[in-house]
Backbone atoms as SQL, in Angstrom:
CREATE TABLE atoms (id INTEGER PRIMARY KEY, chain TEXT, resi INTEGER, resn TEXT, atom TEXT, x REAL, y REAL, z REAL);
INSERT INTO atoms VALUES
  (1, 'A', 1, 'MET', 'N', -158.602, 162.301, -44.028),
  (2, 'A', 1, 'MET', 'CA', -158.240, 160.969, -43.599),
  (3, 'A', 1, 'MET', 'C', -157.819, 160.991, -42.139),
  (4, 'A', 2, 'THR', 'N', -158.236, 159.995, -41.442),
  (5, 'A', 2, 'THR', 'CA', -157.832, 159.866, -40.045),
  (6, 'A', 2, 'THR', 'C', -156.738, 158.822, -39.945),
  (7, 'A', 3, 'PRO', 'N', -155.790, 159.058, -39.067),
  (8, 'A', 3, 'PRO', 'CA', -154.712, 158.066, -38.937),
  (9, 'A', 3, 'PRO', 'C', -155.259, 156.765, -38.361),
  (10, 'A', 4, 'LYS', 'N', -154.698, 155.674, -38.851),
  (11, 'A', 4, 'LYS', 'CA', -155.102, 154.362, -38.358),
  (12, 'A', 4, 'LYS', 'C', -154.375, 154.075, -37.056),
  (13, 'A', 5, 'THR', 'N', -155.104, 153.583, -36.112),
  (14, 'A', 5, 'THR', 'CA', -154.493, 153.176, -34.848),
  (15, 'A', 5, 'THR', 'C', -154.596, 151.671, -34.739),
  (16, 'A', 6, 'SER', 'N', -153.572, 151.093, -34.195),
  (17, 'A', 6, 'SER', 'CA', -153.605, 149.648, -34.029),
  (18, 'A', 6, 'SER', 'C', -154.414, 149.319, -32.784),
  (19, 'A', 7, 'ARG', 'N', -155.198, 148.298, -32.884),
  (20, 'A', 7, 'ARG', 'CA', -156.010, 147.886, -31.749),
  (21, 'A', 7, 'ARG', 'C', -155.316, 146.754, -31.019),
  (22, 'A', 8, 'ARG', 'N', -155.216, 146.921, -29.736),
  (23, 'A', 8, 'ARG', 'CA', -154.623, 145.892, -28.886),
  (24, 'A', 8, 'ARG', 'C', -155.667, 145.432, -27.899),
  (25, 'A', 9, 'GLU', 'N', -155.413, 144.263, -27.395),
  (26, 'A', 9, 'GLU', 'CA', -156.279, 143.759, -26.341),
  (27, 'A', 9, 'GLU', 'C', -156.105, 144.628, -25.108),
  (28, 'A', 10, 'PRO', 'N', -157.172, 144.838, -24.358),
  (29, 'A', 10, 'PRO', 'CA', -157.026, 145.623, -23.120),
  (30, 'A', 10, 'PRO', 'C', -156.043, 144.957, -22.167),
  (31, 'A', 11, 'GLY', 'N', -155.198, 145.775, -21.563),
  (32, 'A', 11, 'GLY', 'CA', -154.256, 145.269, -20.576),
  (33, 'A', 11, 'GLY', 'C', -152.952, 144.760, -21.159),
  (34, 'A', 12, 'THR', 'N', -152.765, 144.844, -22.476),
  (35, 'A', 12, 'THR', 'CA', -151.494, 144.406, -23.055),
  (36, 'A', 12, 'THR', 'C', -150.695, 145.615, -23.473),
  (37, 'A', 13, 'ASP', 'N', -149.397, 145.470, -23.437),
  (38, 'A', 13, 'ASP', 'CA', -148.536, 146.579, -23.824),
  (39, 'A', 13, 'ASP', 'C', -147.653, 146.222, -25.006),
  (40, 'A', 14, 'GLY', 'N', -147.967, 145.161, -25.723),
  (41, 'A', 14, 'GLY', 'CA', -147.229, 144.795, -26.912),
  (42, 'A', 14, 'GLY', 'C', -146.068, 143.866, -26.679),
  (43, 'A', 15, 'ARG', 'N', -145.751, 143.564, -25.429),
  (44, 'A', 15, 'ARG', 'CA', -144.641, 142.663, -25.145),
  (45, 'A', 15, 'ARG', 'C', -145.137, 141.234, -25.099),
  (46, 'A', 16, 'ARG', 'N', -144.197, 140.325, -25.386),
  (47, 'A', 16, 'ARG', 'CA', -144.539, 138.911, -25.276),
  (48, 'A', 16, 'ARG', 'C', -144.600, 138.535, -23.811),
  (49, 'A', 17, 'GLY', 'N', -145.531, 137.710, -23.482),
  (50, 'A', 17, 'GLY', 'CA', -145.660, 137.291, -22.099),
  (51, 'A', 17, 'GLY', 'C', -145.347, 135.810, -21.979),
  (52, 'A', 18, 'GLY', 'N', -145.460, 135.319, -20.781),
  (53, 'A', 18, 'GLY', 'CA', -145.253, 133.897, -20.546),
  (54, 'A', 18, 'GLY', 'C', -143.797, 133.507, -20.634),
  (55, 'A', 19, 'LEU', 'N', -143.580, 132.270, -21.050),
  (56, 'A', 19, 'LEU', 'CA', -142.224, 131.714, -21.092),
  (57, 'A', 19, 'LEU', 'C', -141.369, 132.373, -22.167),
  (58, 'A', 20, 'ALA', 'N', -141.953, 132.714, -23.312),
  (59, 'A', 20, 'ALA', 'CA', -141.177, 133.304, -24.406),
  (60, 'A', 20, 'ALA', 'C', -140.602, 134.661, -24.013),
  (61, 'A', 21, 'GLY', 'N', -141.311, 135.421, -23.201),
  (62, 'A', 21, 'GLY', 'CA', -140.825, 136.726, -22.782),
  (63, 'A', 21, 'GLY', 'C', -139.737, 136.656, -21.739),
  (64, 'A', 22, 'SER', 'N', -139.671, 135.554, -20.996),
  (65, 'A', 22, 'SER', 'CA', -138.689, 135.466, -19.928),
  (66, 'A', 22, 'SER', 'C', -137.392, 134.783, -20.356),
  (67, 'A', 23, 'LEU', 'N', -137.354, 134.185, -21.528),
  (68, 'A', 23, 'LEU', 'CA', -136.143, 133.511, -21.995),
  (69, 'A', 23, 'LEU', 'C', -135.297, 134.469, -22.836),
  (70, 'A', 24, 'THR', 'N', -134.504, 135.269, -22.143),
  (71, 'A', 24, 'THR', 'CA', -133.595, 136.169, -22.834),
  (72, 'A', 24, 'THR', 'C', -132.288, 135.426, -23.107),
  (73, 'A', 25, 'PRO', 'N', -131.478, 135.900, -24.025),
  (74, 'A', 25, 'PRO', 'CA', -130.189, 135.235, -24.283),
  (75, 'A', 25, 'PRO', 'C', -129.309, 135.132, -23.040),
  (76, 'A', 26, 'ARG', 'N', -129.335, 136.137, -22.176),
  (77, 'A', 26, 'ARG', 'CA', -128.537, 136.107, -20.958),
  (78, 'A', 26, 'ARG', 'C', -129.009, 134.988, -20.026),
  (79, 'A', 27, 'ARG', 'N', -130.324, 134.818, -19.900),
  (80, 'A', 27, 'ARG', 'CA', -130.855, 133.760, -19.035),
  (81, 'A', 27, 'ARG', 'C', -130.590, 132.382, -19.611),
  (82, 'A', 28, 'ILE', 'N', -130.671, 132.250, -20.913),
  (83, 'A', 28, 'ILE', 'CA', -130.373, 130.959, -21.555),
  (84, 'A', 28, 'ILE', 'C', -128.912, 130.598, -21.311),
  (85, 'A', 29, 'ALA', 'N', -128.007, 131.572, -21.477),
  (86, 'A', 29, 'ALA', 'CA', -126.583, 131.319, -21.235),
  (87, 'A', 29, 'ALA', 'C', -126.340, 130.942, -19.777),
  (88, 'A', 30, 'ALA', 'N', -127.017, 131.621, -18.855),
  (89, 'A', 30, 'ALA', 'CA', -126.855, 131.310, -17.433),
  (90, 'A', 30, 'ALA', 'C', -127.347, 129.898, -17.138),
  (91, 'A', 31, 'LEU', 'N', -128.482, 129.516, -17.700),
  (92, 'A', 31, 'LEU', 'CA', -129.005, 128.163, -17.484),
  (93, 'A', 31, 'LEU', 'C', -128.066, 127.105, -18.045),
  (94, 'A', 32, 'LEU', 'N', -127.489, 127.373, -19.207),
  (95, 'A', 32, 'LEU', 'CA', -126.541, 126.423, -19.792),
  (96, 'A', 32, 'LEU', 'C', -125.288, 126.286, -18.927),
  (97, 'A', 33, 'LEU', 'N', -124.799, 127.406, -18.401),
  (98, 'A', 33, 'LEU', 'CA', -123.619, 127.351, -17.534),
  (99, 'A', 33, 'LEU', 'C', -123.913, 126.622, -16.230),
  (100, 'A', 34, 'VAL', 'N', -125.088, 126.828, -15.669),
  (101, 'A', 34, 'VAL', 'CA', -125.466, 126.115, -14.442),
  (102, 'A', 34, 'VAL', 'C', -125.567, 124.623, -14.718),
  (103, 'A', 35, 'ALA', 'N', -126.182, 124.252, -15.846),
  (104, 'A', 35, 'ALA', 'CA', -126.295, 122.830, -16.196),
  (105, 'A', 35, 'ALA', 'C', -124.917, 122.206, -16.386),
  (106, 'A', 36, 'LEU', 'N', -124.026, 122.918, -17.074),
  (107, 'A', 36, 'LEU', 'CA', -122.672, 122.422, -17.292),
  (108, 'A', 36, 'LEU', 'C', -121.928, 122.274, -15.969),
  (109, 'A', 37, 'ALA', 'N', -122.073, 123.232, -15.073),
  (110, 'A', 37, 'ALA', 'CA', -121.417, 123.156, -13.766),
  (111, 'A', 37, 'ALA', 'C', -121.952, 121.977, -12.961),
  (112, 'A', 38, 'LEU', 'N', -123.263, 121.752, -13.002),
  (113, 'A', 38, 'LEU', 'CA', -123.840, 120.629, -12.260),
  (114, 'A', 38, 'LEU', 'C', -123.367, 119.289, -12.817),
  (115, 'A', 39, 'VAL', 'N', -123.268, 119.166, -14.141),
  (116, 'A', 39, 'VAL', 'CA', -122.745, 117.929, -14.736),
  (117, 'A', 39, 'VAL', 'C', -121.307, 117.717, -14.289),
  (118, 'A', 40, 'PHE', 'N', -120.496, 118.768, -14.322),
  (119, 'A', 40, 'PHE', 'CA', -119.096, 118.666, -13.900),
  (120, 'A', 40, 'PHE', 'C', -118.997, 118.257, -12.435),
  (121, 'A', 41, 'ILE', 'N', -119.820, 118.855, -11.603),
  (122, 'A', 41, 'ILE', 'CA', -119.783, 118.561, -10.165),
  (123, 'A', 41, 'ILE', 'C', -120.158, 117.111, -9.906),
  (124, 'A', 42, 'PHE', 'N', -121.254, 116.655, -10.486),
  (125, 'A', 42, 'PHE', 'CA', -121.746, 115.316, -10.173),
  (126, 'A', 42, 'PHE', 'C', -120.989, 114.204, -10.898),
  (127, 'A', 43, 'GLU', 'N', -120.148, 114.554, -11.856),
  (128, 'A', 43, 'GLU', 'CA', -119.265, 113.559, -12.471),
  (129, 'A', 43, 'GLU', 'C', -118.018, 113.324, -11.614),
  (130, 'A', 44, 'ASN', 'N', -117.729, 114.233, -10.721),
  (131, 'A', 44, 'ASN', 'CA', -116.551, 114.136, -9.855),
  (132, 'A', 44, 'ASN', 'C', -117.005, 113.799, -8.442),
  (133, 'A', 45, 'THR', 'N', -117.252, 112.505, -8.192),
  (134, 'A', 45, 'THR', 'CA', -117.812, 112.092, -6.908),
  (135, 'A', 45, 'THR', 'C', -116.804, 111.386, -6.000),
  (136, 'A', 46, 'ASP', 'N', -115.574, 111.258, -6.414),
  (137, 'A', 46, 'ASP', 'CA', -114.572, 110.592, -5.581),
  (138, 'A', 46, 'ASP', 'C', -114.274, 111.417, -4.329),
  (139, 'A', 47, 'ASP', 'N', -113.824, 110.735, -3.274),
  (140, 'A', 47, 'ASP', 'CA', -113.408, 111.442, -2.060),
  (141, 'A', 47, 'ASP', 'C', -112.076, 112.132, -2.312),
  (142, 'A', 48, 'THR', 'N', -111.910, 113.266, -1.682),
  (143, 'A', 48, 'THR', 'CA', -110.674, 114.016, -1.824),
  (144, 'A', 48, 'THR', 'C', -110.315, 114.657, -0.484),
  (145, 'A', 49, 'GLU', 'N', -109.053, 114.935, -0.297),
  (146, 'A', 49, 'GLU', 'CA', -108.587, 115.618, 0.908),
  (147, 'A', 49, 'GLU', 'C', -108.440, 117.095, 0.597),
  (148, 'A', 50, 'ILE', 'N', -109.005, 117.907, 1.461),
  (149, 'A', 50, 'ILE', 'CA', -108.950, 119.358, 1.290),
  (150, 'A', 50, 'ILE', 'C', -108.370, 119.959, 2.551),
  (151, 'A', 51, 'ARG', 'N', -107.374, 120.813, 2.373),
  (152, 'A', 51, 'ARG', 'CA', -106.745, 121.467, 3.524),
  (153, 'A', 51, 'ARG', 'C', -107.447, 122.806, 3.747),
  (154, 'A', 52, 'LEU', 'N', -108.050, 122.956, 4.928),
  (155, 'A', 52, 'LEU', 'CA', -108.708, 124.204, 5.318),
  (156, 'A', 52, 'LEU', 'C', -107.822, 124.905, 6.329),
  (157, 'A', 53, 'LEU', 'N', -106.888, 125.681, 5.841),
  (158, 'A', 53, 'LEU', 'CA', -105.851, 126.354, 6.617),
  (159, 'A', 53, 'LEU', 'C', -105.002, 125.335, 7.366),
  (160, 'A', 54, 'VAL', 'N', -105.443, 124.775, 8.460),
  (161, 'A', 54, 'VAL', 'CA', -104.640, 123.814, 9.207),
  (162, 'A', 54, 'VAL', 'C', -105.197, 122.393, 9.085),
  (163, 'A', 55, 'PRO', 'N', -106.504, 122.177, 9.353),
  (164, 'A', 55, 'PRO', 'CA', -106.991, 120.787, 9.326),
  (165, 'A', 55, 'PRO', 'C', -107.126, 120.260, 7.900),
  (166, 'A', 56, 'VAL', 'N', -107.003, 118.960, 7.774),
  (167, 'A', 56, 'VAL', 'CA', -107.225, 118.291, 6.494),
  (168, 'A', 56, 'VAL', 'C', -108.564, 117.578, 6.603),
  (169, 'A', 57, 'VAL', 'N', -109.473, 117.884, 5.665),
  (170, 'A', 57, 'VAL', 'CA', -110.819, 117.326, 5.674),
  (171, 'A', 57, 'VAL', 'C', -110.965, 116.415, 4.469),
  (172, 'A', 58, 'THR', 'N', -111.523, 115.228, 4.678),
  (173, 'A', 58, 'THR', 'CA', -111.817, 114.326, 3.570),
  (174, 'A', 58, 'THR', 'C', -113.312, 114.391, 3.298),
  (175, 'A', 59, 'MET', 'N', -113.651, 114.700, 2.055),
  (176, 'A', 59, 'MET', 'CA', -115.056, 114.809, 1.660),
  (177, 'A', 59, 'MET', 'C', -115.181, 114.475, 0.183),
  (178, 'A', 60, 'PRO', 'N', -116.402, 114.180, -0.268),
  (179, 'A', 60, 'PRO', 'CA', -116.582, 113.966, -1.700),
  (180, 'A', 60, 'PRO', 'C', -116.253, 115.246, -2.474),
  (181, 'A', 61, 'LEU', 'N', -115.614, 115.078, -3.604),
  (182, 'A', 61, 'LEU', 'CA', -115.200, 116.232, -4.396),
  (183, 'A', 61, 'LEU', 'C', -116.399, 117.073, -4.820),
  (184, 'A', 62, 'TRP', 'N', -117.565, 116.419, -5.068),
  (185, 'A', 62, 'TRP', 'CA', -118.726, 117.183, -5.518),
  (186, 'A', 62, 'TRP', 'C', -119.206, 118.155, -4.445),
  (187, 'A', 63, 'VAL', 'N', -119.045, 117.811, -3.182),
  (188, 'A', 63, 'VAL', 'CA', -119.446, 118.717, -2.102),
  (189, 'A', 63, 'VAL', 'C', -118.545, 119.955, -2.118),
  (190, 'A', 64, 'ALA', 'N', -117.253, 119.745, -2.285),
  (191, 'A', 64, 'ALA', 'CA', -116.320, 120.873, -2.331),
  (192, 'A', 64, 'ALA', 'C', -116.593, 121.763, -3.542),
  (193, 'A', 65, 'LEU', 'N', -116.835, 121.142, -4.702),
  (194, 'A', 65, 'LEU', 'CA', -117.110, 121.917, -5.910),
  (195, 'A', 65, 'LEU', 'C', -118.422, 122.686, -5.788),
  (196, 'A', 66, 'LEU', 'N', -119.441, 122.036, -5.262),
  (197, 'A', 66, 'LEU', 'CA', -120.732, 122.695, -5.087),
  (198, 'A', 66, 'LEU', 'C', -120.609, 123.849, -4.089),
  (199, 'A', 67, 'GLY', 'N', -119.874, 123.631, -3.018),
  (200, 'A', 67, 'GLY', 'CA', -119.662, 124.693, -2.039),
  (201, 'A', 67, 'GLY', 'C', -118.955, 125.898, -2.638),
  (202, 'A', 68, 'MET', 'N', -117.928, 125.656, -3.432),
  (203, 'A', 68, 'MET', 'CA', -117.217, 126.761, -4.077),
  (204, 'A', 68, 'MET', 'C', -118.108, 127.463, -5.102),
  (205, 'A', 69, 'GLY', 'N', -118.960, 126.716, -5.771),
  (206, 'A', 69, 'GLY', 'CA', -119.904, 127.323, -6.716),
  (207, 'A', 69, 'GLY', 'C', -120.893, 128.241, -6.011),
  (208, 'A', 70, 'VAL', 'N', -121.388, 127.800, -4.863),
  (209, 'A', 70, 'VAL', 'CA', -122.323, 128.626, -4.086),
  (210, 'A', 70, 'VAL', 'C', -121.625, 129.888, -3.583),
  (211, 'A', 71, 'ILE', 'N', -120.402, 129.725, -3.082),
  (212, 'A', 71, 'ILE', 'CA', -119.649, 130.895, -2.615),
  (213, 'A', 71, 'ILE', 'C', -119.400, 131.864, -3.766),
  (214, 'A', 72, 'GLY', 'N', -119.046, 131.356, -4.933),
  (215, 'A', 72, 'GLY', 'CA', -118.837, 132.217, -6.094),
  (216, 'A', 72, 'GLY', 'C', -120.104, 132.933, -6.526),
  (217, 'A', 73, 'ALA', 'N', -121.237, 132.235, -6.488),
  (218, 'A', 73, 'ALA', 'CA', -122.514, 132.858, -6.856),
  (219, 'A', 73, 'ALA', 'C', -122.880, 133.970, -5.865),
  (220, 'A', 74, 'LEU', 'N', -122.632, 133.734, -4.583),
  (221, 'A', 74, 'LEU', 'CA', -122.922, 134.767, -3.585),
  (222, 'A', 74, 'LEU', 'C', -122.040, 135.998, -3.786),
  (223, 'A', 75, 'ILE', 'N', -120.764, 135.790, -4.071),
  (224, 'A', 75, 'ILE', 'CA', -119.865, 136.925, -4.322),
  (225, 'A', 75, 'ILE', 'C', -120.318, 137.683, -5.567),
  (226, 'A', 76, 'GLY', 'N', -120.682, 136.957, -6.624),
  (227, 'A', 76, 'GLY', 'CA', -121.188, 137.607, -7.833),
  (228, 'A', 76, 'GLY', 'C', -122.455, 138.402, -7.573),
  (229, 'A', 77, 'ALA', 'N', -123.373, 137.843, -6.782),
  (230, 'A', 77, 'ALA', 'CA', -124.608, 138.553, -6.462),
  (231, 'A', 77, 'ALA', 'C', -124.316, 139.816, -5.652),
  (232, 'A', 78, 'LEU', 'N', -123.372, 139.739, -4.725),
  (233, 'A', 78, 'LEU', 'CA', -123.013, 140.924, -3.947),
  (234, 'A', 78, 'LEU', 'C', -122.399, 142.011, -4.820),
  (235, 'A', 79, 'LEU', 'N', -121.556, 141.622, -5.770),
  (236, 'A', 79, 'LEU', 'CA', -120.941, 142.602, -6.659),
  (237, 'A', 79, 'LEU', 'C', -121.971, 143.251, -7.575),
  (238, 'A', 80, 'VAL', 'N', -122.911, 142.475, -8.069),
  (239, 'A', 80, 'VAL', 'CA', -123.951, 143.025, -8.944),
  (240, 'A', 80, 'VAL', 'C', -124.857, 143.960, -8.142),
  (241, 'A', 81, 'ALA', 'N', -125.204, 143.575, -6.922),
  (242, 'A', 81, 'ALA', 'CA', -126.049, 144.426, -6.082),
  (243, 'A', 81, 'ALA', 'C', -125.359, 145.750, -5.769),
  (244, 'A', 82, 'ARG', 'N', -124.058, 145.717, -5.544),
  (245, 'A', 82, 'ARG', 'CA', -123.315, 146.938, -5.250),
  (246, 'A', 82, 'ARG', 'C', -123.255, 147.843, -6.480),
  (247, 'A', 83, 'ARG', 'N', -123.120, 147.256, -7.672),
  (248, 'A', 83, 'ARG', 'CA', -123.025, 148.053, -8.902),
  (249, 'A', 83, 'ARG', 'C', -124.355, 148.715, -9.243),
  (250, 'A', 84, 'ARG', 'N', -125.488, 148.092, -8.883),
  (251, 'A', 84, 'ARG', 'CA', -126.800, 148.637, -9.226),
  (252, 'A', 84, 'ARG', 'C', -127.233, 149.772, -8.318),
  (253, 'A', 85, 'ARG', 'N', -126.557, 150.009, -7.222),
  (254, 'A', 85, 'ARG', 'CA', -126.961, 151.091, -6.321),
  (255, 'A', 85, 'ARG', 'C', -126.702, 152.432, -6.899);
């Protein structure tokens, strides 16, 4: 008896491709958190005063929240990049 081998299409390695292969639980959680953060940011559109060390700046709260979110994402990306080295 000869062992049976499974036949695959040429060029495939058995992994799912397309959208199903790219939606991991970590990415789904990240997308949900980004969506939640965006809803929170855009629900808070009133003007607010923000003290930047000495000057007081008046701006929409969503701009301040979005700015802090971007700064946090950049810090997180830098920390992850440093850990992967």
